[in-house]
Steps between C-alpha positions, in 0.01 A plus 500: 500500500878496455563555131833390357613683186803385302638676192566264208616551144717387215599550139369250247377448149135487403309177451731259678430378854785581738533303823629677809629274776480731799253326729290708739288374790156644425155450646167673473376725225767596247498814285738637241537822303745618239688814606708554186541356151767620261649397168840579347574869481189595697280486190125495541336160501140425412392206714647330809354174628678264738376146563584407861527147636577435866622142532586305816778243536263213408410670172153611613402826328340748744473788254430481128391849401626822345566857605516799264629853485405789275761753384529788748225374730565353847384139511265384777562195713331184369431195713688215335466217753372377833739264676323340799800422718863589460657369184842561355437624146698630206390698194489422133438815294409526134522858379327634192603859437431635152506814292208580269637260235435208738859374517620387842777705658781436743392678817592585856230495764453560868202407714382469858396157625284526812330255735319522832637194688151389605396140536206475259277218390 
């Protein structure tokens, strides 16, 4: 199995979907994990949840799920999609990073997007 791993990331506010228009040719099982989440000044955050959509050029949504990260704990990979044959997809990410008061925070995140390039059914 030839895994492909691509680092991704951005800075964005909480609660609003942000479309990214870098298309990647992906096929097979797709996993993602957050590698870092930070807020202004490096303050501690309480909860980090990112809703991930992988969308092809026709508008078909291949992933509609979330990944999470706990403060100070490495996040595991989570399978977010299975794409049967190569598709060119882009991401739409909705971040929800909060402190204990529940208010959404502007945040910077990095993640690894990984897929196995297998033809699956």
